[in-house]
N, CA and C of each residue as an Amber inpcrd file, in Angstrom:
protein
   567
   1.2030000  15.2660000  14.1520000   1.6510000  13.9300000  13.3280000
   2.5460000  13.1040000  14.0350000   2.3070000  11.6820000  14.4790000
   3.2720000  11.1910000  14.9930000   4.0980000  10.3680000  13.8000000
   3.4710000  10.2470000  12.2690000   3.9360000   9.5650000  11.4610000
   3.5580000   9.9810000   9.8330000   3.8320000   9.8630000   9.1210000
   3.6870000   9.8770000   7.6120000   3.9090000   8.4090000   7.0470000
   3.0880000   8.4870000   5.9080000   2.9250000   7.0780000   4.8440000
   3.1860000   8.0340000   3.7460000   4.1270000   7.5570000   2.7430000
   4.0780000   8.0250000   1.7290000   4.2540000   7.1920000   0.4120000
   3.2030000   7.2680000  -0.0640000   3.3900000   6.3810000  -1.5720000
   2.9940000   6.8270000  -2.6610000   2.9910000   6.4600000  -3.9670000
   3.0260000   7.0250000  -5.4650000   2.0570000   7.3810000  -5.6920000
   0.5860000   7.3460000  -5.5190000  -0.3770000   7.8060000  -6.1880000
  -1.5410000   8.1200000  -5.3680000  -2.7620000   8.8770000  -5.7080000
  -3.6490000   8.8430000  -4.9480000  -4.9580000   7.7270000  -4.8590000
  -4.6870000   6.8530000  -5.5690000  -5.3500000   5.5160000  -5.5740000
  -4.8150000   4.8490000  -4.3850000  -3.4480000   4.8330000  -4.3520000
  -2.7400000   4.0560000  -3.0420000  -3.1100000   4.5680000  -1.7480000
  -3.3050000   5.6850000  -1.9710000  -3.8160000   6.3400000  -0.6090000
  -5.0480000   6.1210000  -0.1780000  -6.1880000   5.9860000  -1.0900000
  -7.6050000   5.5320000  -0.7570000  -7.2980000   4.1880000  -0.2370000
  -6.4050000   3.3680000  -0.9970000  -6.5440000   1.7100000  -0.8390000
  -5.8060000   1.5500000   0.9130000  -5.0200000   2.0880000   1.0760000
  -4.2800000   2.0640000   2.0690000  -5.3520000   2.5770000   3.3430000
  -6.3010000   3.7700000   3.1060000  -7.0970000   4.3120000   4.1060000
  -8.0720000   3.3180000   4.4620000  -8.6040000   2.4240000   3.1830000
  -9.3920000   1.6050000   3.3790000  -8.8990000   0.0910000   4.2640000
  -8.0130000  -0.1700000   3.8370000  -7.3660000  -1.6360000   4.3250000
  -6.7540000  -1.1380000   5.5930000  -6.0680000  -0.1880000   6.2160000
  -5.3710000  -0.0750000   7.5650000  -6.5360000  -0.1160000   8.5880000
  -6.2060000  -0.6060000   9.5350000  -6.8000000  -0.1900000  11.0490000
  -6.8980000   1.1830000  11.4250000  -8.3680000   1.2460000  11.7480000
  -8.5350000   2.9080000  11.6840000  -7.6000000   3.1950000  13.1490000
  -7.4010000   2.6730000  14.0040000  -6.7530000   2.8150000  15.3810000
  -5.1420000   3.0660000  15.0060000  -4.8980000   2.6790000  13.7460000
  -3.5140000   2.7940000  13.6840000  -3.2540000   4.0490000  12.4600000
  -4.2870000   4.8100000  12.2270000  -4.4290000   5.9670000  11.3010000
  -4.6650000   7.2650000  12.1450000  -4.6130000   7.1420000  13.4620000
  -4.7060000   8.3940000  14.1580000  -3.4640000   9.0580000  14.5380000
  -3.1080000  10.2640000  14.1050000  -2.4010000  11.1420000  13.8480000
  -1.0230000  10.6330000  12.9250000  -1.5760000   9.9020000  12.0790000
  -0.7690000   9.4770000  10.3860000  -1.4150000  10.1230000   9.2770000
  -0.8240000  10.5960000   8.5330000  -1.1510000  11.0500000   7.0860000
  -0.4580000  10.1830000   6.2440000  -1.3420000   9.7960000   5.1300000
  -1.1010000   9.1370000   3.7460000  -0.9870000  10.3180000   2.9790000
  -0.0660000  10.1590000   2.3240000   0.0750000  11.1890000   1.1570000
   0.9020000  10.8920000   0.1610000   0.1640000  10.9980000  -1.2810000
   0.6430000  10.9600000  -2.4770000   1.6580000  11.7400000  -3.1700000
   2.5110000  11.1290000  -3.2360000   4.1400000  11.6020000  -3.9230000
   3.7620000  12.2410000  -5.4750000   3.4920000  11.4120000  -6.2000000
   3.1030000  11.4420000  -7.6090000   4.2360000  10.7070000  -8.4020000
   4.6540000   9.7420000  -7.8770000   5.6610000   8.7930000  -8.5940000
   6.9430000   8.5740000  -7.6380000   7.1790000   7.6160000  -8.6400000
   8.4860000   6.9610000  -7.3300000   9.7080000   7.5500000  -7.1130000
  10.0110000   8.8850000  -7.8150000  11.0320000   9.8940000  -7.8150000
  10.6280000  10.8970000  -6.8920000   9.5080000  11.1250000  -6.9800000
   8.8700000  12.0560000  -6.0590000   8.5830000  11.4040000  -4.3240000
   8.3950000  10.1810000  -4.4170000   8.4770000   9.4250000  -3.3060000
   9.5710000   9.7880000  -2.6010000  10.6830000   9.9270000  -2.8440000
  12.0700000   9.4900000  -2.4400000  12.4150000  11.0610000  -1.8280000
  11.9620000  12.1430000  -2.5890000  12.1560000  13.4760000  -2.5030000
  11.3430000  13.7450000  -0.9490000  10.1110000  13.4120000  -1.1910000
   8.9380000  13.7240000  -0.0280000   9.3310000  13.0960000   1.2340000
   9.6820000  11.8970000   1.2980000  10.0240000  11.0790000   2.1920000
  11.4180000  11.7040000   3.1070000  12.0990000  12.0540000   2.1790000
  13.2200000  12.8060000   2.9840000  12.8970000  14.2060000   3.1850000
  12.1180000  14.7870000   2.7170000  11.6180000  16.0390000   3.2140000
  11.0430000  16.2220000   4.6960000  10.0650000  15.1320000   4.4220000
   9.2400000  14.9510000   5.7080000  10.2850000  14.4580000   6.9090000
  11.3500000  13.6630000   6.5110000  11.9660000  13.4300000   7.7960000
  12.7790000  14.6160000   8.2180000  13.2500000  15.4680000   7.4740000
  14.0740000  16.6060000   7.8980000  13.2400000  17.6450000   8.4630000
  12.1130000  17.9820000   7.5050000  11.4290000  19.3420000   8.2930000
  10.3120000  18.9640000   9.5660000   9.8270000  17.5270000   9.5670000
   8.5780000  17.1100000  10.4680000   9.5010000  16.3280000  11.5700000
  10.5550000  15.9400000  11.2550000  11.0660000  14.6490000  12.3020000
  10.3290000  13.9910000  13.0840000   9.9130000  13.3840000  12.0850000
   8.6960000  12.1870000  12.2780000   8.9670000  11.0380000  11.5400000
   8.5390000  10.0630000  11.8930000   8.5560000   8.4480000  11.1350000
   8.0480000   8.4390000   9.8550000   8.6710000   7.9070000   8.8690000
   8.0580000   7.7710000   7.6750000   7.9980000   6.4950000   7.2740000
   6.7250000   6.0110000   6.6660000   6.9450000   4.8240000   6.1090000
   6.5600000   5.1750000   4.6940000   7.4160000   4.4070000   3.9870000
   7.7700000   4.5390000   2.2010000   6.8860000   3.4550000   1.5430000
   5.8730000   3.5840000   1.0290000   5.1550000   2.1810000   0.4730000
   5.1810000   2.4830000  -1.4210000   6.0450000   1.4620000  -1.6160000
   5.9960000   1.6780000  -3.3700000   5.5850000   0.4890000  -3.9430000
   5.3860000   0.2420000  -5.2700000   5.0390000  -0.7020000  -6.0000000
   6.4940000  -1.4790000  -6.3500000   6.8550000  -2.5170000  -5.9550000
   8.0920000  -3.2610000  -6.8540000   8.5590000  -2.8950000  -7.8150000
   7.3960000  -3.0600000  -8.7030000   7.0190000  -3.1860000 -10.2650000
   7.9650000  -4.0660000 -10.8840000   8.2700000  -5.2560000 -10.0200000
   9.0690000  -6.6580000 -10.1430000   8.4950000  -7.8680000  -9.6550000
   9.0790000  -8.7300000  -9.9370000   8.7420000  -9.9860000  -9.0510000
  10.2940000 -10.6720000  -8.9430000  11.2410000 -10.3060000  -9.3660000
  12.6730000 -10.4930000  -9.1660000  12.9050000 -10.1790000  -7.8670000
  13.5590000 -11.1530000  -7.0590000  13.7970000 -10.4880000  -5.6000000
  15.2700000  -9.9290000  -5.9370000  16.1090000  -9.9870000  -6.7700000
  17.0940000  -9.0470000  -6.9150000  16.9400000  -7.7240000  -6.9460000
  15.8240000  -7.5660000  -8.1100000  15.5580000  -6.2740000  -8.5750000
  14.8630000  -5.5380000  -7.3630000  14.0440000  -6.3770000  -6.8070000
  13.1100000  -5.5090000  -5.6590000  14.3310000  -5.2980000  -4.3480000
  15.1140000  -5.9640000  -3.8680000  16.3360000  -5.6300000  -3.1260000
  17.0250000  -4.3550000  -3.4220000  17.2620000  -4.5510000  -4.9070000
  18.0650000  -3.2660000  -5.0580000  17.2820000  -2.2380000  -5.1130000
  15.8880000  -2.1490000  -5.7360000  14.9140000  -0.8550000  -5.3950000
  15.1820000  -0.4950000  -4.1220000  14.7920000  -1.3510000  -3.3340000
  14.6560000  -1.0670000  -1.8920000  15.9370000  -0.3150000  -1.3230000
  16.8990000  -1.2000000  -1.4060000  18.1770000  -0.4260000  -0.9980000
  18.7330000   0.4680000  -1.3830000  18.3410000   1.2940000  -2.4650000
  18.8390000   2.5420000  -3.0040000  17.7600000   3.5890000  -2.3100000
  16.7840000   3.4700000  -2.2420000  15.8180000   4.3980000  -1.5840000
  16.2300000   4.5730000  -0.0900000  16.4620000   3.1380000   1.1060000
  16.7780000   3.1940000   2.1830000  18.3050000   4.2240000   2.0210000
  19.3640000   4.1700000   1.1630000  20.3730000   4.5300000   1.4580000
  19.9470000   6.0340000   0.9930000  19.4910000   6.4050000   0.1630000
  19.0790000   7.7160000   0.0750000  18.1760000   8.2410000   1.2240000
  17.2840000   7.7570000   1.4730000  16.2730000   8.5020000   3.0040000
  17.2640000   8.4200000   4.3930000  18.3210000   7.3470000   4.4270000
  18.7110000   7.2220000   5.6090000  20.1490000   8.2810000   5.8790000
  20.6040000   8.8190000   4.5950000  21.6160000  10.0530000   4.2160000
  21.2400000  11.2410000   5.2170000  19.5920000  11.1390000   5.6920000
  18.9620000  12.5540000   5.8050000  18.2800000  12.2830000   7.6570000
  18.0620000  10.6500000   7.6100000  17.0880000  10.5750000   8.8250000
  17.7120000  10.4700000  10.2180000  18.9240000  10.8010000  10.4350000
  19.3060000  11.2510000  11.5660000  18.5570000  10.6820000  13.0330000
  18.6960000   9.0740000  12.7260000  17.8610000   8.3130000  13.6410000
  16.3920000   8.5310000  13.6230000  15.7140000   9.0690000  12.9950000
  14.3990000   9.1520000  13.0070000  13.8100000   7.6460000  12.1480000
  13.2160000   7.0620000  12.8600000  12.9000000   5.6560000  12.1630000
  12.0350000   6.0190000  11.1810000  12.4250000   5.1600000   9.9820000
  11.7660000   5.0840000   8.2830000  11.2370000   3.8280000   8.3500000
  10.7270000   3.3630000   7.1150000  10.8940000   1.8180000   6.3280000
  10.3530000   1.7950000   4.9790000  10.8410000   1.2400000   4.3280000
  10.6830000   1.0930000   2.7050000   9.8220000  -0.3820000   2.4890000
   8.8910000   0.0040000   2.2550000   8.0140000  -1.1520000   2.0850000
   7.6740000  -1.4340000   0.6810000   7.9130000  -2.6970000  -0.1300000
   7.0960000  -2.6420000  -1.4550000   6.0520000  -3.8180000  -1.3010000
   5.3180000  -3.0480000  -2.4050000   4.5080000  -4.1820000  -2.7760000
   4.7060000  -5.1290000  -4.0580000   5.0240000  -6.0410000  -3.7930000
   5.2840000  -7.2280000  -4.9810000   4.2800000  -7.9550000  -5.7200000
   3.9850000  -7.3800000  -6.6860000   4.8420000  -6.4450000  -7.8820000
   4.2610000  -5.2150000  -7.8040000   2.9230000  -5.1340000  -7.2670000
   2.0760000  -3.8510000  -6.8790000   1.1140000  -3.9840000  -5.9560000
   0.5510000  -2.5730000  -5.4880000  -0.3560000  -3.0190000  -4.5670000
  -1.5430000  -3.5890000  -4.9190000  -1.9360000  -3.5280000  -6.0100000
  -3.2240000  -4.4350000  -6.6110000  -3.1970000  -5.4800000  -6.1750000
  -2.1740000  -6.4230000  -6.0610000  -1.9200000  -7.7910000  -5.8680000
  -2.8740000  -7.9020000  -4.4150000  -3.2100000  -6.8640000  -3.6050000
  -4.2280000  -7.6110000  -2.3920000  -5.4850000  -8.3150000  -2.7780000
  -5.8490000  -7.6120000  -3.9000000  -7.0920000  -8.4360000  -4.3950000
  -7.2470000  -9.6680000  -4.7070000  -5.7770000 -10.1770000  -5.3130000
  -5.7340000 -11.2140000  -5.9720000  -5.1790000 -12.6620000  -4.6450000
  -4.9930000 -12.0470000  -3.3210000  -4.9990000 -13.0340000  -2.0780000
  -5.9220000 -14.2110000  -2.1440000  -7.0890000 -13.5150000  -2.2490000
  -8.1540000 -14.6230000  -2.0170000  -9.0630000 -14.4380000  -3.0440000
  -9.4140000 -15.6660000  -4.0030000 -10.1200000 -15.3880000  -5.3650000
 -11.4970000 -15.3660000  -4.6250000 -12.1950000 -15.8870000  -3.5870000
 -13.4940000 -15.9170000  -2.8360000 -13.6050000 -14.4640000  -3.2230000
 -13.0130000 -13.6660000  -2.0580000 -13.3020000 -12.2300000  -1.6710000
 -13.3010000 -11.5200000  -3.4710000 -12.2820000 -11.6970000  -3.9150000
 -12.1970000 -10.8370000  -5.3820000 -13.7520000 -11.0990000  -6.0150000
 -14.2200000 -12.4630000  -5.9550000 -14.9810000 -12.5940000  -6.8580000
 -16.4580000 -12.2780000  -6.3680000 -16.3870000 -12.4020000  -5.0710000
 -17.5920000 -11.5370000  -4.0580000 -17.5690000 -10.1140000  -4.7990000
 -16.5780000  -9.5770000  -4.6260000 -16.5190000  -7.9850000  -5.0370000
 -16.9650000  -7.6410000  -6.4080000 -16.5980000  -8.6030000  -7.6430000
 -16.8000000  -8.6500000  -9.0430000 -18.3840000  -9.1020000  -9.3430000
 -18.6580000  -9.8720000  -8.3900000 -19.8540000 -10.5080000  -8.6500000
 -20.1320000 -11.5940000  -9.5810000 -18.4250000 -12.2570000  -9.9890000
 -18.5740000 -13.1710000 -10.5340000 -16.9420000 -13.6890000 -10.8850000
 -16.8500000 -14.9550000 -11.1320000 -15.3700000 -15.5500000 -10.6650000
 -14.4390000 -15.4780000 -11.9510000 -13.3060000 -15.1190000 -11.5010000
 -12.6290000 -14.9660000 -12.5720000 -11.7290000 -15.9920000 -13.1090000
 -11.3590000 -15.9860000 -14.5640000 -10.7860000 -17.0570000 -14.8980000
  -9.3720000 -17.4920000 -14.2170000  -8.9760000 -18.3470000 -14.7400000
  -7.4570000 -19.0170000 -13.9710000  -6.5990000 -18.2880000 -14.6910000
  -6.3360000 -17.7400000 -16.0680000  -5.8290000 -17.2220000 -16.9810000
  -5.6320000 -15.8410000 -16.4780000  -6.3270000 -15.1960000 -15.9840000
  -6.2980000 -13.6930000 -15.3900000  -5.5700000 -13.5870000 -14.2260000
  -5.9980000 -14.8130000 -13.3190000  -5.7310000 -14.9890000 -11.8180000
  -3.9570000 -15.3210000 -12.1030000  -3.6060000 -15.9180000 -12.9980000
  -1.9850000 -16.3290000 -12.9280000  -1.1670000 -14.8950000 -13.7480000
  -1.9640000 -14.3030000 -14.7480000  -1.4580000 -13.1440000 -14.9910000
  -1.4140000 -11.8830000 -14.2300000  -2.0310000 -12.1810000 -12.9890000
  -2.2740000 -11.0730000 -11.9200000  -0.9890000 -11.4000000 -10.7510000
  -0.2210000 -12.1690000 -10.9000000   0.9340000 -12.7020000 -10.0020000
   1.7780000 -11.5920000 -10.8040000   1.7110000 -11.2110000 -12.0040000
   3.1510000 -10.5400000 -12.5320000   2.4120000  -8.9770000 -13.0640000
   1.0680000  -8.8700000 -13.2470000   0.4120000  -7.6340000 -13.7010000
  -0.9260000  -7.5910000 -12.7130000  -0.7930000  -7.2970000 -11.5330000
  -2.0730000  -7.1600000 -11.1100000  -2.8690000  -6.0870000 -10.8510000
  -2.2250000  -4.8400000 -11.3910000  -3.1920000  -3.6050000 -11.7820000
  -3.8500000  -3.5480000 -13.2470000  -3.2910000  -4.3940000 -14.1640000
  -3.7860000  -4.5840000 -15.4450000  -4.8100000  -5.7000000 -15.5960000
  -4.7360000  -6.6550000 -14.2440000  -5.4630000  -7.9680000 -14.6320000
  -6.6860000  -7.5170000 -13.8870000  -6.4800000  -6.5790000 -13.1070000
  -7.6200000  -5.9460000 -11.9260000  -8.2630000  -5.1060000 -12.8160000
  -7.6990000  -4.4700000 -13.6650000  -8.6100000  -3.4290000 -14.8480000
  -9.3920000  -4.4920000 -15.8620000  -8.9070000  -5.4760000 -16.2100000
  -9.3150000  -6.3470000 -17.0800000 -10.8550000  -6.9840000 -16.3420000
 -10.7990000  -7.3300000 -15.4540000 -11.7550000  -7.9690000 -14.4070000
 -12.7880000  -6.8860000 -14.2190000 -12.3750000  -5.7900000 -13.9120000
 -13.2480000  -4.5060000 -13.7300000 -14.2650000  -4.2350000 -15.0480000
 -13.5700000  -4.2760000 -15.8400000 -14.2570000  -4.2250000 -16.9380000
 -15.2000000  -5.1980000 -17.5140000 -14.9740000  -6.2970000 -17.4170000
 -15.9040000  -7.6010000 -17.5310000 -17.0010000  -7.5770000 -16.5730000
 -16.6480000  -7.1470000 -15.4190000 -17.9960000  -7.0110000 -14.2370000
 -19.0130000  -5.9250000 -14.5360000 -19.1310000  -5.1270000 -15.1480000
 -20.1270000  -4.3770000 -15.6980000 -20.6570000  -3.7520000 -14.6940000
 -20.0610000  -3.6800000 -13.5770000 -20.2380000  -2.8280000 -12.0720000
 -19.3180000  -1.6840000 -12.0650000 -18.3910000  -1.7140000 -12.5490000
 -17.2190000  -0.7750000 -12.7330000 -16.5350000  -0.5340000 -13.8270000
 -16.5010000   0.9180000 -14.0770000 -15.7590000   1.0840000 -15.6590000
 -13.9680000   1.5680000 -15.3190000 -13.7440000   1.2370000 -14.0490000
 -12.2850000   1.8350000 -13.9540000 -11.9400000   1.5400000 -12.6730000
 -10.8350000   1.2270000 -12.2600000 -10.0530000   0.8800000 -11.1200000
 -10.3850000   2.3370000  -9.9430000 -10.5000000   3.2800000 -10.1000000
 -11.2330000   4.4430000  -9.2700000 -12.4540000   4.3190000  -9.0210000
 -13.1990000   4.0380000  -9.7110000 -14.6550000   3.9350000  -9.6400000
 -14.7170000   2.4560000  -8.3340000 -13.9340000   1.4950000  -8.3580000
 -14.0770000   0.5020000  -7.7570000 -13.4360000   0.9470000  -6.3870000
 -12.1490000   1.6660000  -6.5420000 -11.8110000   2.1470000  -4.9600000
 -12.6580000   3.0910000  -4.2450000 -13.3400000   3.6670000  -5.4230000
 -14.5870000   4.7370000  -4.6530000 -15.4070000   3.9750000  -3.7700000
 -15.4600000   3.1180000  -4.4280000 -17.0030000   2.2540000  -3.8570000
 -16.4910000   1.1620000  -2.9820000 -15.2370000   1.1710000  -2.7810000
 -14.7530000   0.2020000  -1.3850000 -14.9450000   1.1900000  -0.2420000
 -14.5670000   2.5860000  -0.3880000 -14.6120000   3.2450000   0.3770000
 -15.9320000   4.1590000   0.9420000 -16.9360000   3.3290000   0.3780000
 -18.5430000   3.3360000   1.2750000 -18.9300000   2.2010000   2.0710000
 -17.5780000   1.6640000   2.5390000 -17.7050000   0.6480000   3.8290000
 -18.4730000  -0.6580000   3.3960000 -18.1940000  -1.0510000   1.8540000
 -18.4250000  -1.9650000   1.4280000 -17.6990000  -3.2750000   1.5650000
 -16.8250000  -3.1340000   2.5370000 -15.9500000  -4.5290000   3.2050000
 -16.2870000  -4.9490000   4.5080000 -16.4750000  -6.2440000   5.1880000
 -17.1170000  -6.4040000   6.0030000 -15.5360000  -6.7390000   6.9630000
 -15.5770000  -6.8680000   8.2140000 -14.5840000  -7.0470000   9.1590000
 -13.8200000  -8.3230000   8.8490000 -14.2120000  -9.2460000   8.1340000
 -13.7020000 -10.3190000   7.7080000 -13.2710000 -10.2140000   6.1130000
 -13.5950000  -9.5480000   5.4240000 -13.1340000  -8.9340000   4.3310000
 -11.4590000  -8.0420000   4.4240000 -11.5280000  -7.3280000   5.5410000
 -10.5850000  -6.5870000   5.4840000  -9.4160000  -7.3300000   6.5470000
  -9.9880000  -8.3150000   7.1420000  -8.9090000  -8.9990000   7.7940000
  -7.8090000 -10.0930000   6.5610000  -8.8970000 -10.1970000   5.5450000
  -8.0980000 -10.8260000   4.4240000  -7.2440000 -10.0270000   3.4510000
  -7.6000000  -9.0400000   3.4720000  -6.6510000  -7.9810000   2.5860000
  -5.4500000  -7.5250000   3.4210000  -5.6370000  -7.6420000   4.5900000
  -4.7350000  -7.0550000   5.6510000  -3.3350000  -8.5000000   5.7970000
  -3.9790000  -9.3850000   5.3580000  -2.9370000 -10.4500000   5.2990000
  -1.7660000 -10.0780000   4.0650000  -1.8510000  -9.2250000   3.0890000
  -0.8420000  -9.0780000   2.3740000   0.5410000  -8.7660000   3.2090000
   1.3970000  -9.2830000   2.4480000   2.9350000  -9.0100000   2.8200000
   3.2860000  -7.3390000   3.3660000   2.8110000  -6.6550000   2.2600000
   3.3080000  -5.1800000   2.4690000   2.6240000  -4.6470000   3.5240000
   1.2310000  -4.9320000   3.6390000   0.3430000  -4.3010000   4.7100000
   0.6740000  -4.6810000   6.0190000   1.0420000  -6.5760000   6.0700000
   1.5070000  -6.3630000   7.3870000   2.5630000  -5.5020000   7.9520000
   3.7630000  -5.5470000   6.7580000   4.9810000  -4.6240000   7.2830000
   4.6130000  -3.6690000   7.7040000   3.9270000  -2.8770000   6.9770000
   2.9830000  -1.2050000   7.3350000   2.4280000  -1.1190000   8.4560000
   1.5190000  -2.2120000   9.0610000   1.0550000  -2.3180000  10.0820000
   2.3120000  -2.3680000  11.3010000   2.9740000  -3.3390000  11.0540000
   4.1130000  -3.7070000  12.2220000   4.8470000  -2.0830000  12.4820000
   5.2080000  -1.4570000  11.0710000   5.9310000  -0.1540000  11.5340000
   5.2290000   0.6790000  12.0740000   3.8670000   0.6380000  11.6630000
   2.8680000   2.0600000  12.5040000   2.5470000   1.6760000  14.0890000
   2.6590000   0.2340000  14.0820000   2.7080000  -0.1950000  15.5980000
   3.9040000   0.2450000  16.6320000   4.7270000  -0.1320000  15.9020000
   5.9900000   0.4230000  16.6600000   6.0750000   1.8080000  16.8540000
   5.8310000   2.5500000  15.9500000   5.8700000   4.0160000  16.0150000
   4.9410000   4.2190000  17.2260000   3.6140000   3.9540000  17.1120000
   2.4940000   4.2940000  18.1150000   3.0740000   4.1950000  19.4070000
   3.7210000   2.6980000  19.5350000   4.1570000   2.2740000  21.0550000
   5.3960000   3.2770000  21.4780000   6.1960000   3.8170000  20.6300000
   7.2290000   4.9070000  20.8190000   6.7510000   6.1480000  21.3530000
   5.4560000   6.4710000  20.3260000   5.0350000   7.7290000  20.8370000
   4.2340000   7.9150000  22.3650000   3.6710000   6.5110000  22.5340000
   3.0790000   6.3640000  24.1020000   3.9240000   6.6160000  25.2570000
   5.0940000   5.7390000  24.8050000   6.0510000   5.9840000  25.7010000
   6.7620000   7.2570000  25.5470000   6.7730000   8.0410000  25.0320000
   7.3890000   9.4260000  25.0430000   6.3260000  10.0660000  25.8470000
   5.2130000  10.1220000  25.7160000   4.2150000  11.1390000  26.0420000
   4.2240000  11.0140000  27.8280000
């Protein structure tokens, strides 16, 4: 393993496996910690025991910059205390990972097979997971977010769709981190 990505839950793992470029996932393991406090513990443990870079991807659970910065800072300080110069990155999806689906309403409409209302799109800026679940129930194609993610894993996304999803700021940050880790690993071999 050249790196780990630690996130909160299994659906986060699935989403990241779908969206991240395959070439960046070589020798990278994505693991679900089972909640925010477990993310911190698992990330610290991986750095200490495995001595490899770790990306920590969390939901910000807020859109307030000061709250997001405080959350990131507390996790960074906790992990840095054991990192011993091993690269790590704490990345927040603002406000939640599901915001990725609301970046391009055309793509969302295509996946849902209908156009969402402006009210729900506005709500998604603050509660993307809840908004997506409402939209999925209205689609009559999916009865849950997990079913939606499972169907996406069956290669239903085109290269163009993936490019759109990869524009999410947290995905861009993660891609840059993984690229730097791979470059370092290549230089060291």
